[in-house]
C-alpha positions in Angstrom: -3.1 55.3 -236.3 -1.4 58.1 -234.3 -0.1 61.0 -236.4 3.6 61.8 -236.5 4.9 65.3 -236.2 7.2 66.7 -238.9 10.0 66.0 -236.4 10.0 64.5 -232.9 9.5 66.9 -230.0 11.0 66.2 -226.5 9.3 67.9 -223.6 10.7 67.5 -220.0 9.0 68.4 -216.8 11.4 69.3 -214.0 11.3 70.6 -210.4 11.7 69.4 -206.9 9.5 66.6 -205.4 6.0 67.8 -204.8 6.0 70.4 -207.6 3.4 68.6 -209.7 5.5 67.3 -212.6 3.7 64.0 -212.9 0.3 65.7 -213.0 1.4 68.1 -215.8 3.1 65.4 -217.8 -0.1 63.3 -217.7 -2.3 66.3 -218.7 -0.1 67.1 -221.7 0.2 63.5 -222.8 -3.6 63.0 -222.6 -4.2 66.3 -224.4 -1.9 65.4 -227.3 -3.2 61.8 -227.5 -6.8 63.1 -227.7 -5.7 65.1 -230.7 -4.3 62.0 -232.5 -0.6 62.5 -232.0 1.9 59.8 -231.5 2.7 60.3 -227.8 5.3 58.6 -225.5 4.8 59.4 -221.8 7.8 58.3 -219.8 9.8 59.1 -216.6 13.2 58.8 -214.9 14.5 56.9 -213.2 13.0 54.1 -215.3 12.1 50.6 -214.3 15.3 49.3 -215.8 17.9 47.6 -213.6 19.8 50.9 -212.8 16.6 52.8 -212.3 15.2 50.2 -209.9 18.4 50.4 -207.9 17.9 54.2 -207.5 14.3 53.7 -206.6 15.1 51.1 -204.0 17.7 53.4 -202.4 15.0 55.9 -201.7 13.8 53.7 -198.8 16.8 51.5 -198.1 19.3 54.4 -197.8 20.8 56.6 -200.5 23.8 55.3 -202.5 27.1 57.1 -202.3 27.1 60.3 -204.5 29.4 58.6 -207.1 27.4 55.4 -207.3 24.1 57.2 -207.4 25.4 59.3 -210.3 26.6 56.2 -212.1 23.2 54.6 -211.8 21.4 57.6 -213.2 23.8 57.9 -216.1 23.5 54.2 -217.0 19.8 54.3 -216.6 19.5 57.3 -218.9 21.8 55.9 -221.6 19.5 52.8 -221.8 16.4 55.0 -221.8 17.7 57.2 -224.6 18.8 54.2 -226.7 15.8 52.0 -226.3 12.9 54.5 -226.1 13.6 58.3 -226.4 15.7 58.3 -229.5 13.6 55.8 -231.5 10.4 57.7 -230.6 11.9 61.1 -231.7 13.1 59.5 -234.9 9.6 58.5 -235.9 8.1 61.9 -235.1 6.6 61.3 -231.6 5.9 63.8 -228.9 8.0 62.5 -226.0 6.8 63.7 -222.6 9.3 62.9 -219.8 8.8 63.3 -216.0 12.4 64.2 -214.9 15.4 64.2 -217.1 19.1 65.2 -216.8 18.3 68.5 -215.2 17.2 66.6 -212.1 20.6 64.9 -212.1 22.3 68.3 -212.2 20.1 69.5 -209.4 20.0 66.5 -207.0 23.5 65.2 -207.7 24.7 68.8 -207.8 23.3 69.2 -204.3 25.4 66.3 -203.2 28.6 67.9 -204.3 29.0 67.3 -208.1 29.4 70.3 -210.4 26.0 71.0 -212.0 27.5 72.5 -215.2 29.8 69.5 -215.6 26.8 67.1 -215.1 24.8 68.9 -217.8 27.7 68.6 -220.2 28.2 64.9 -219.3 24.6 64.1 -220.1 24.4 66.2 -223.3 27.2 64.0 -224.7 24.6 61.3 -225.3 21.1 62.5 -224.3 19.0 64.6 -226.7 18.4 68.2 -225.5 14.7 68.8 -224.9 12.8 71.3 -227.1 11.2 72.7 -223.9 11.9 72.1 -220.2 9.0 73.2 -218.0 10.5 73.9 -214.6 7.8 73.8 -212.0 8.9 75.9 -209.1 7.5 75.5 -205.6 8.8 76.4 -202.1 10.5 73.3 -200.6 8.3 73.5 -197.5 5.3 73.2 -199.8 6.9 70.4 -201.7 7.5 68.4 -198.5 3.9 69.1 -197.4 2.6 67.8 -200.8 4.8 64.7 -200.7 3.6 63.9 -197.1 0.0 64.4 -198.2 0.4 61.7 -200.9 1.0 59.2 -198.2 3.9 56.7 -197.8 6.1 59.3 -196.1 9.1 61.2 -197.4 12.0 59.3 -198.8 15.8 60.0 -198.7 15.5 62.4 -201.6 12.7 64.5 -200.1 14.2 66.1 -197.0 13.8 69.9 -196.7 17.5 70.6 -196.8 18.0 68.4 -199.9 15.0 69.9 -201.7 16.2 73.4 -200.9 19.6 72.8 -202.4 18.1 71.2 -205.4 15.7 74.0 -206.0 18.5 76.6 -205.9 20.3 74.7 -208.7 17.1 74.4 -210.7 16.5 78.1 -210.4 20.0 78.8 -211.5 19.3 77.3 -214.9 19.3 80.1 -217.4 18.7 78.6 -220.9 16.2 79.8 -223.5 14.4 76.5 -223.7 13.8 76.4 -219.9 10.4 77.8 -219.0 10.0 78.5 -215.3 6.4 78.3 -214.1 4.9 79.0 -210.6 3.7 75.6 -209.4 1.5 77.2 -206.8 -1.1 77.7 -209.6 -4.0 75.3 -210.0 -3.1 72.3 -212.3 -5.4 73.5 -215.1 -3.8 77.0 -215.1 -0.4 75.4 -215.3 -1.5 73.1 -218.1 -2.8 76.1 -220.0 0.6 77.8 -219.7 2.3 74.6 -220.9 0.1 74.5 -224.0 0.6 78.2 -224.6 4.4 77.8 -224.7 4.3 74.6 -226.8 2.0 76.1 -229.4 4.1 79.3 -229.6 7.3 77.1 -229.8 8.0 73.6 -231.0 4.3 72.8 -231.9 3.7 76.1 -233.6 3.9 74.6 -237.1 1.6 71.7 -236.1 -1.3 73.9 -234.7 -3.4 73.3 -237.8 -2.6 69.6 -237.6 -4.0 69.7 -234.1 -7.2 71.5 -235.2 -6.1 74.8 -233.7 -5.9 78.3 -235.0 -3.4 81.0 -233.8 -4.1 81.6 -230.2 -4.1 85.2 -228.9 -3.6 84.4 -225.1 -3.3 81.7 -222.5 -6.8 82.3 -221.2 -8.4 81.2 -224.6 -6.6 77.9 -224.8 -8.7 74.7 -225.1 -7.2 72.7 -222.3 -9.6 69.7 -222.6 
């Protein structure tokens, strides 16, 4: 049976499209699963009705700013109630690919007040223990998205990504860790583990079979 943490830990990966969020979320979830933890790997928008509406709009044409925001909020409320909150309550490590910081950035870029969006979400959504903000130049983000195949969607234009990145970089909160996403995935993963084991997973290091770690270069990333 997976092992519960003394308390649930919520880790969010944020950044513009093409920054490598999904890769890092998967690497962390796999690392923790291999060490026996109860891990929930999830993402937003979800596959629920409101999340699907947002996903479909990426190719069919973006919703109006107000309707898009409404869908994100309703999708997140359901996500919190049915998955995130119960997992945290049982002591799971919840790893999420995009959370309400993306709403602040992307819907903020469409005209909403980012600070008001953060406050609106925090009225019902748990604040993450750590937010890993993976920063990449929007031009590189577009190149990476294009290289994945399938073409860019309505969220992934260079002007939209540039505005969203500016909002992401304006976040100045102690639990937001900004990382250079130009690094190789394994180097980024080592940085993620370093911050987690110095932060919310510090008291669980022995439970994970790890001793105090002197620097990032010594971290066991596999």
